[in-house]
Z-matrix of the N, CA and C atoms (Angstrom, degrees):
N
C 1 1.453
C 2 1.530 1 111.27
N 3 1.303 2 117.85 1 -38.01
C 4 1.452 3 121.87 2 -178.98
C 5 1.525 4 111.47 3 -62.62
N 6 1.321 5 116.92 4 -40.22
C 7 1.460 6 120.40 5 178.94
C 8 1.524 7 110.09 6 -63.46
N 9 1.309 8 116.97 7 -40.39
C 10 1.466 9 121.81 8 178.83
C 11 1.532 10 110.72 9 -63.54
N 12 1.304 11 116.95 10 -43.61
C 13 1.467 12 120.80 11 179.41
C 14 1.521 13 110.10 12 -64.74
N 15 1.338 14 117.16 13 -43.56
C 16 1.459 15 120.70 14 178.00
C 17 1.523 16 111.22 15 -59.34
N 18 1.326 17 116.35 16 -42.31
C 19 1.458 18 120.08 17 179.51
C 20 1.530 19 110.81 18 -67.39
N 21 1.318 20 117.00 19 -39.53
C 22 1.465 21 121.11 20 177.36
C 23 1.525 22 110.75 21 -61.76
N 24 1.312 23 116.68 22 -42.97
C 25 1.473 24 120.97 23 179.20
C 26 1.526 25 109.97 24 -64.75
N 27 1.314 26 116.38 25 -45.21
C 28 1.470 27 120.56 26 178.76
C 29 1.523 28 110.22 27 -59.86
N 30 1.320 29 117.03 28 -47.46
C 31 1.468 30 120.61 29 179.06
C 32 1.521 31 111.53 30 -61.71
N 33 1.326 32 116.25 31 -41.88
C 34 1.460 33 120.66 32 178.83
C 35 1.528 34 110.87 33 -58.44
N 36 1.334 35 116.78 34 -48.50
C 37 1.459 36 119.50 35 -178.23
C 38 1.521 37 112.10 36 -69.97
N 39 1.320 38 118.09 37 -32.79
C 40 1.463 39 119.98 38 175.51
C 41 1.531 40 110.41 39 -62.71
N 42 1.304 41 116.67 40 -42.68
C 43 1.467 42 120.85 41 178.07
C 44 1.526 43 111.37 42 -67.38
N 45 1.324 44 116.55 43 -42.28
C 46 1.471 45 120.54 44 -179.89
C 47 1.528 46 111.71 45 -64.51
N 48 1.333 47 116.64 46 -40.63
C 49 1.459 48 119.03 47 -179.48
C 50 1.529 49 110.08 48 -69.17
N 51 1.329 50 117.68 49 -38.01
C 52 1.467 51 120.73 50 176.46
C 53 1.527 52 110.29 51 -62.32
N 54 1.331 53 115.74 52 -44.60
C 55 1.465 54 120.17 53 -179.63
C 56 1.529 55 110.88 54 -64.67
N 57 1.321 56 116.74 55 -42.75
C 58 1.470 57 120.26 56 179.89
C 59 1.526 58 110.69 57 -63.94
N 60 1.317 59 117.45 58 -38.77
C 61 1.465 60 120.62 59 179.18
C 62 1.526 61 110.26 60 -66.30
N 63 1.324 62 116.55 61 -45.63
C 64 1.464 63 120.32 62 179.60
C 65 1.530 64 110.48 63 -61.65
N 66 1.319 65 116.84 64 -43.37
C 67 1.462 66 120.32 65 179.52
C 68 1.520 67 111.05 66 -62.61
N 69 1.338 68 116.64 67 -43.31
C 70 1.467 69 119.61 68 178.05
C 71 1.529 70 110.40 69 -62.13
N 72 1.310 71 117.21 70 -45.29
C 73 1.461 72 120.04 71 -179.50
C 74 1.522 73 111.82 72 -64.39
N 75 1.315 74 117.41 73 -36.14
C 76 1.463 75 120.42 74 175.83
C 77 1.535 76 110.12 75 -66.67
N 78 1.328 77 116.67 76 -37.51
C 79 1.467 78 119.98 77 177.92
C 80 1.528 79 110.51 78 -67.12
N 81 1.329 80 117.23 79 -41.05
C 82 1.465 81 121.27 80 177.57
C 83 1.523 82 110.24 81 -60.45
N 84 1.324 83 116.06 82 -39.76
C 85 1.466 84 121.45 83 -178.96
C 86 1.532 85 113.32 84 -84.09
N 87 1.334 86 117.06 85 5.39
C 88 1.470 87 122.76 86 -178.88
C 89 1.528 88 112.32 87 58.69
N 90 1.319 89 115.86 88 37.22
C 91 1.457 90 121.26 89 176.72
C 92 1.526 91 109.31 90 -99.36
N 93 1.309 92 115.20 91 166.55
C 94 1.460 93 121.47 92 -177.66
C 95 1.526 94 111.54 93 -64.73
N 96 1.338 95 115.69 94 136.82
C 97 1.468 96 122.34 95 173.70
C 98 1.532 97 107.63 96 -133.37
N 99 1.320 98 116.11 97 174.44
C 100 1.466 99 120.27 98 177.27
C 101 1.530 100 111.25 99 -60.33
N 102 1.318 101 116.31 100 -28.75
C 103 1.459 102 121.18 101 -179.93
C 104 1.528 103 111.01 102 -61.70
N 105 1.320 104 117.08 103 -34.72
C 106 1.469 105 120.92 104 177.75
C 107 1.524 106 111.19 105 -60.83
N 108 1.319 107 116.30 106 -36.56
C 109 1.459 108 120.64 107 -179.58
C 110 1.528 109 111.93 108 -68.68
N 111 1.326 110 116.25 109 -29.29
C 112 1.468 111 119.86 110 178.89
C 113 1.521 112 112.17 111 -72.09
N 114 1.334 113 115.74 112 -34.16
C 115 1.464 114 121.01 113 -176.55
C 116 1.523 115 110.90 114 -131.30
N 117 1.321 116 118.59 115 63.54
C 118 1.472 117 120.10 116 -175.59
C 119 1.529 118 113.57 117 -62.97
N 120 1.306 119 116.90 118 -28.79
C 121 1.468 120 120.82 119 -178.82
C 122 1.529 121 112.04 120 -74.79
N 123 1.327 122 117.60 121 -13.73
C 124 1.455 123 121.16 122 -176.56
C 125 1.529 124 113.35 123 -86.73
N 126 1.316 125 117.87 124 -14.22
C 127 1.463 126 120.19 125 -174.06
C 128 1.525 127 113.09 126 -62.62
N 129 1.300 128 117.23 127 -15.80
C 130 1.468 129 120.44 128 178.79
C 131 1.526 130 112.17 129 -80.37
N 132 1.312 131 117.52 130 -13.35
C 133 1.458 132 121.19 131 -178.18
C 134 1.527 133 110.74 132 -93.40
N 135 1.328 134 117.74 133 128.36
C 136 1.469 135 120.48 134 -178.56
C 137 1.533 136 113.44 135 -58.21
N 138 1.307 137 118.00 136 -33.58
C 139 1.460 138 121.40 137 -179.29
C 140 1.527 139 111.83 138 -66.74
N 141 1.317 140 116.44 139 -22.36
C 142 1.456 141 120.86 140 -177.74
C 143 1.526 142 111.39 141 -57.54
N 144 1.329 143 117.61 142 -40.43
C 145 1.459 144 120.51 143 -177.22
C 146 1.525 145 111.73 144 -67.33
N 147 1.336 146 116.72 145 -35.71
C 148 1.464 147 119.81 146 175.62
C 149 1.519 148 110.34 147 -68.96
N 150 1.312 149 116.12 148 -43.19
C 151 1.466 150 119.36 149 179.84
C 152 1.530 151 110.36 150 -63.22
N 153 1.323 152 117.08 151 -41.17
C 154 1.462 153 122.24 152 179.10
C 155 1.527 154 110.49 153 -60.79
N 156 1.328 155 116.71 154 -39.40
C 157 1.465 156 120.42 155 177.45
C 158 1.524 157 111.11 156 -64.28
N 159 1.314 158 116.04 157 -43.03
C 160 1.473 159 119.01 158 179.89
C 161 1.519 160 111.92 159 -65.22
N 162 1.314 161 117.42 160 -37.98
C 163 1.466 162 120.80 161 177.81
C 164 1.531 163 109.89 162 -65.30
N 165 1.314 164 117.71 163 -44.63
C 166 1.468 165 121.41 164 179.26
C 167 1.530 166 110.37 165 -65.46
N 168 1.331 167 116.95 166 -38.83
C 169 1.463 168 121.42 167 178.49
C 170 1.528 169 110.31 168 -63.79
N 171 1.315 170 116.47 169 -42.87
C 172 1.467 171 119.97 170 -179.92
C 173 1.524 172 110.88 171 -64.27
N 174 1.312 173 117.48 172 -37.81
C 175 1.459 174 120.67 173 176.82
C 176 1.526 175 110.24 174 -62.91
N 177 1.312 176 116.16 175 -43.92
C 178 1.467 177 121.03 176 177.87
C 179 1.528 178 110.84 177 -61.24
N 180 1.323 179 116.86 178 -44.22
C 181 1.467 180 120.62 179 178.28
C 182 1.524 181 111.49 180 -63.09
N 183 1.309 182 117.12 181 -43.15
C 184 1.470 183 121.51 182 -178.06
C 185 1.521 184 111.31 183 -63.32
N 186 1.318 185 116.74 184 -48.13
C 187 1.464 186 120.10 185 -177.88
C 188 1.527 187 110.70 186 -66.70
N 189 1.320 188 117.74 187 -42.08
C 190 1.464 189 119.78 188 -179.60
C 191 1.527 190 110.99 189 -67.14
N 192 1.315 191 117.28 190 -37.51
C 193 1.469 192 120.55 191 178.13
C 194 1.531 193 110.87 192 -66.06
N 195 1.306 194 117.09 193 -43.79
C 196 1.465 195 120.18 194 178.45
C 197 1.526 196 110.88 195 -62.52
N 198 1.320 197 116.97 196 -43.31
C 199 1.464 198 120.66 197 178.63
C 200 1.526 199 110.25 198 -61.30
N 201 1.324 200 115.96 199 -44.06
C 202 1.462 201 119.56 200 180.00
C 203 1.530 202 111.40 201 -63.46
N 204 1.330 203 116.78 202 -41.69
C 205 1.463 204 120.65 203 178.58
C 206 1.526 205 111.97 204 -62.67
N 207 1.329 206 116.60 205 -29.05
C 208 1.463 207 121.28 206 178.25
C 209 1.526 208 112.23 207 -88.17
N 210 1.330 209 116.33 208 0.62
C 211 1.455 210 120.23 209 179.47
C 212 1.516 211 113.89 210 77.24
N 213 1.325 212 116.81 211 22.36
C 214 1.464 213 121.59 212 -179.51
C 215 1.527 214 109.99 213 -99.10
N 216 1.316 215 115.80 214 143.35
C 217 1.461 216 120.11 215 178.45
C 218 1.525 217 109.83 216 -80.15
N 219 1.294 218 116.63 217 120.06
C 220 1.463 219 121.42 218 176.98
C 221 1.518 220 110.85 219 -109.55
N 222 1.327 221 117.45 220 -6.14
C 223 1.463 222 121.47 221 -170.09
C 224 1.523 223 114.39 222 -81.86
N 225 1.323 224 118.35 223 -12.04
C 226 1.463 225 120.36 224 -173.46
C 227 1.530 226 113.79 225 -64.84
N 228 1.301 227 117.81 226 -18.53
C 229 1.471 228 121.41 227 -178.64
C 230 1.527 229 112.35 228 -93.37
N 231 1.333 230 116.73 229 3.99
C 232 1.458 231 121.40 230 -172.50
C 233 1.526 232 111.53 231 -126.43
N 234 1.335 233 115.65 232 155.95
C 235 1.460 234 119.95 233 170.38
C 236 1.529 235 107.43 234 -76.01
N 237 1.316 236 116.26 235 166.40
C 238 1.470 237 119.96 236 178.06
C 239 1.525 238 111.14 237 -59.73
N 240 1.318 239 116.46 238 -40.26
C 241 1.471 240 120.26 239 -179.79
C 242 1.540 241 110.56 240 -65.66
N 243 1.318 242 117.53 241 -41.00
C 244 1.456 243 120.80 242 177.97
C 245 1.529 244 111.18 243 -63.45
N 246 1.325 245 116.59 244 -39.92
C 247 1.474 246 120.36 245 177.37
C 248 1.529 247 109.60 246 -59.93
N 249 1.320 248 116.66 247 -43.06
C 250 1.470 249 120.19 248 178.91
C 251 1.531 250 111.33 249 -64.36
N 252 1.324 251 117.26 250 -38.83
C 253 1.465 252 120.30 251 176.52
C 254 1.530 253 110.43 252 -60.81
N 255 1.329 254 116.47 253 -47.32
C 256 1.464 255 120.45 254 -178.69
C 257 1.529 256 109.86 255 -63.64
N 258 1.311 257 116.56 256 -44.08
C 259 1.473 258 119.51 257 178.63
C 260 1.519 259 111.89 258 -65.48
N 261 1.339 260 117.25 259 -28.16
C 262 1.462 261 121.41 260 177.31
C 263 1.524 262 112.73 261 -72.93
N 264 1.311 263 116.36 262 -22.20
C 265 1.465 264 126.29 263 173.21
C 266 1.525 265 116.32 264 70.41
N 267 1.309 266 119.87 265 -22.04
C 268 1.463 267 121.19 266 -175.16
C 269 1.526 268 109.59 267 -90.16
N 270 1.320 269 115.67 268 124.50
C 271 1.461 270 120.33 269 175.86
C 272 1.520 271 107.19 270 -85.93
N 273 1.302 272 114.54 271 103.03
C 274 1.457 273 120.28 272 179.98
C 275 1.521 274 109.04 273 -124.48
N 276 1.316 275 116.39 274 174.88
C 277 1.461 276 121.05 275 -174.94
C 278 1.520 277 112.20 276 -56.39
N 279 1.339 278 118.26 277 -37.99
C 280 1.466 279 118.84 278 -177.61
C 281 1.528 280 111.90 279 -65.37
N 282 1.333 281 117.48 280 -27.85
C 283 1.465 282 120.36 281 175.88
C 284 1.523 283 109.11 282 -66.60
N 285 1.321 284 116.11 283 -48.74
C 286 1.464 285 120.19 284 -179.56
C 287 1.528 286 111.56 285 -65.30
N 288 1.336 287 116.44 286 -39.00
C 289 1.466 288 120.66 287 -178.26
C 290 1.521 289 113.18 288 -72.39
N 291 1.330 290 116.78 289 -29.84
C 292 1.462 291 120.25 290 -172.48
C 293 1.525 292 113.91 291 -118.54
N 294 1.324 293 118.08 292 14.60
C 295 1.456 294 120.39 293 -177.67
C 296 1.521 295 111.70 294 -61.71
N 297 1.309 296 116.25 295 -45.22
C 298 1.457 297 120.16 296 -178.45
C 299 1.521 298 109.96 297 -85.49
N 300 1.343 299 116.65 298 137.43
C 301 1.475 300 119.16 299 175.93
C 302 1.530 301 110.46 300 -59.83
N 303 1.303 302 116.15 301 154.34
C 304 1.470 303 122.49 302 -176.10
C 305 1.528 304 113.22 303 -55.56
N 306 1.323 305 118.12 304 -33.73
C 307 1.465 306 119.97 305 -174.12
C 308 1.520 307 113.37 306 -82.29
N 309 1.313 308 119.24 307 3.56
C 310 1.474 309 120.65 308 179.27
C 311 1.503 310 110.34 309 -87.47
């Protein structure tokens, strides 16, 4: 039973980290996310897109930190540079400018 629970937890965090990454990338690209549905009236405000990015970034940080604390690998879905950005924790312009690898 313990092995099954461990695998369930690992699968759960793998899915959560994938979802958090996709949501962050959609926020970076100014695409629709679940956050837009929570505050549909806010999309007209320019600050909304920055706030949406910070919320998505915080979700990514939270899930990756929890996975790391549990000894689970969360880095397999990221480039080395993206892993360093997440570990650096600060969402700054260089993260937004360099999130995607050059060949994308």
